[in-house]
N, C-alpha and C positions, 0 to 999 in steps of 0.2 A: 589586298591579299596578305601582305605582311602583318596587317592589323588582325586579321582572322587567325593567322598562325600564332600570333602572340597570345590571343585570347585562348586558343586551344591549349597552348603550352602552359599558360597560367592556370587554367582549369585542371589540367592534368597534374600540375605541381600541387595544387590544393588538395586534390583527391589523394594523391600518394602521401602527402604530408599528414593528412588527417588519419589515414589508415595506419601509418607508421607510428604515430604518436599514441594512438588508442586512448583518447582522453577519458573514456569511461573507466578503463583499468587503472589509469593514473589517479583518478579520484578515489577509487576503492583502496588503492595502495596508500594514498595520503591519509584516508580516514583510518585505516588499520594502524598506521604509524602514530597518528594522533591519539587513537584509543590506547596504544601502548604507553605513550607519554602520560596520558591522564591516569591510567591504572598505576603506573609506577610512582607518580607524584602523590596520588591519594594514599597508596600503601606507605610511602615515605612519611607522610604527615601522621598517619595512624600510629606507626612505630615511634616516631619522634615524640608524640604526646602520650604514649603509653596505652593507647587503645588497642591492645593486643587481641582482645576478644572480637573486635571489628576487623582487624587486619586479617584474621583467619579466613574471612570470606574471599580473600584474594588467593588463598592457598588451596590448590587441588592438584594431586598427582594426575598425570595424564591418563592413568588406568581408571580413574574415577573413584577409587577407594577414598573413604573419609581420611583426611590427614590426621596424623598423630601429632597433636600440638599441645604442649603443656603451657597454657596461658597463665596458670598460677605461678609456675616457675619463672616465666618471663616477667611477671609483675614485681619480682624482687629487684629489677633493674630499672634505672631511669636514664633515658637517652638525653644527652645534652646537645648533640650535633649529629646530623645525618645528611650526608652528601652523596649523591649519585656521581661517581667518578668516571664511569664508562658504560656505554650501551652499544652492543653489537647485535644487529638484526640480520637474520638469515635472508638470503636473496628471495626466498619464497614467502617471506613475511609470516611464517608460521612459528618461529622460535626466536628467542632473544636471550642474550646473556647480559645481565646487568650487574655491575660492581658498585658497591656502596661502601663508604667509609663511615663507621658509626662510632662516635665517642659516647661513653656511658659510664655510670658508676653503680656499684651495688649499694642498695639503700642501707643495709646493716653495717657494712664495713666502711663505706664512703670511698673505697678505692676506685680511682678512675682508670679506665682502660680504653683502648681503641681496637676495633676489629675491622677486618675487611670482609664484607658479606658478599659472597658470590651467589647470584640468584639466576635460576633458569626459568624464563617465562615462556609460555606457549599459548597459541591462539586457538580458541574453541570456536569452530566455524558455525555451528548450529546456534549457539548463544551469542555469537559475534562479540566475544570478550576475551581478555587476556587473563591467564592464571599463572601463579608462581608455584612451582612444585618443590622448591628447596626448603620450605619451612621457615619458621621464625628465625631471626638471627641467633647464632650460637654464642650467647653471652658468656656461658660458663667455659666453653672450650677455647676461648681466645681466638686467634686468627684461624680462619678455615678457608 
């Protein structure tokens, strides 16, 4: 009799545990977080190596309008170091704030500077991808 109670208790514990954990949702959350990491890393590499025209594909305002990006202006600058220093993801995994430290120089003057680039990323559920709506780094304006 004690053995039967133990089995029922164990079965009940497994059922409650599996419902509480919701492994399907956890997998979706993990994938969405992985996708954010992949998007920010690819964007970082594109900016670092000066592929601003390709980095623009990661920039989209939430309202869907075409981004105003001056790729030619950005081409005046060469990035020497790009580090993501902080990432904060909202609980609903629909928004993220990413902070990057970017060291660069202007090609004509050779003057080196560092900026802190604050980026707002948002998740587009139909396309299942992350977009950044803050635009290219503000090389001209210094810290922003």
